N, C-alpha and C positions, 0 to 999 in steps of 0.2 A: 471268468467273469463272476463277480461277486454281487449278489442281490441283497439289498439291505432288508433288515427285518422291518415289516410294517408296524406302524404305531397304532395299536388298537385302542379305541375309545373305551374307557373304564367309567361306566356310569355309577356315580355315587348316590344320586337320588333323581327321581323324575316325578312331576306332579302337574296337574292341570291348573291353569290360572287364567281367568278371563277369556276362555275360549281357545287358548293355545296350550301347548305343553312345554314347560320349562325342564330342561334336562341339564343336570350339573354333572360334569365329568372331571376326573382327576388326571394329572400327569405330573411331569417334572420339567423344569426349566433351569438349567445351570445348577442342578443338583438340589433344587428347592421344589417342595410340593406346590403345585398351583392347581386352581379350579377354573374351568371354562363353563360358560352358560350357553347352551344351544336352545333356540326357540323354534319348535315345530308348530306350524300353523297350516291352514287348509291348502294353500297353494305352494308351500315350500318350507324351507328352514333357513336359519340364520344363526351366526355366532354373535350373540348380543354382548357377551363379555368374554373377550379373548384370554384375559389373565386376571385372576384375583388370588389373593394369598389366603383366604379362608372361605369356607363353604357359605358362611352367613353373608359375606361380602358379595359373593357371586350371585346368591339368591336376591339380595336386595337391589343389586345393580340390574339384574335381569327383569325384575318386576318393574323398575323405573323405565327400562328400555321398552317393554311392552306397553306401559302407560303412554309413553311419548309417540312411539311408532303407530299405535292403534288408536290414538286420541282418546284414551281413557283418562278420567280425572280421579285423583286418589280419594 
């Protein structure tokens, strides 16, 4: 029996934003480097941005997700 190697999260940057923590992770998809944005909040966590092609894009979209889901206005 062969057990696959687990895919460990590689955090590139994490920072607080409007009462939550945004965590940007890196990985590869079809040989291309991608970024994923996780949002950690008081009662759980969510993947806000499953795939972005730059860290800046992931951060921008994560902030928009937080503003929308938590009813913040920019």
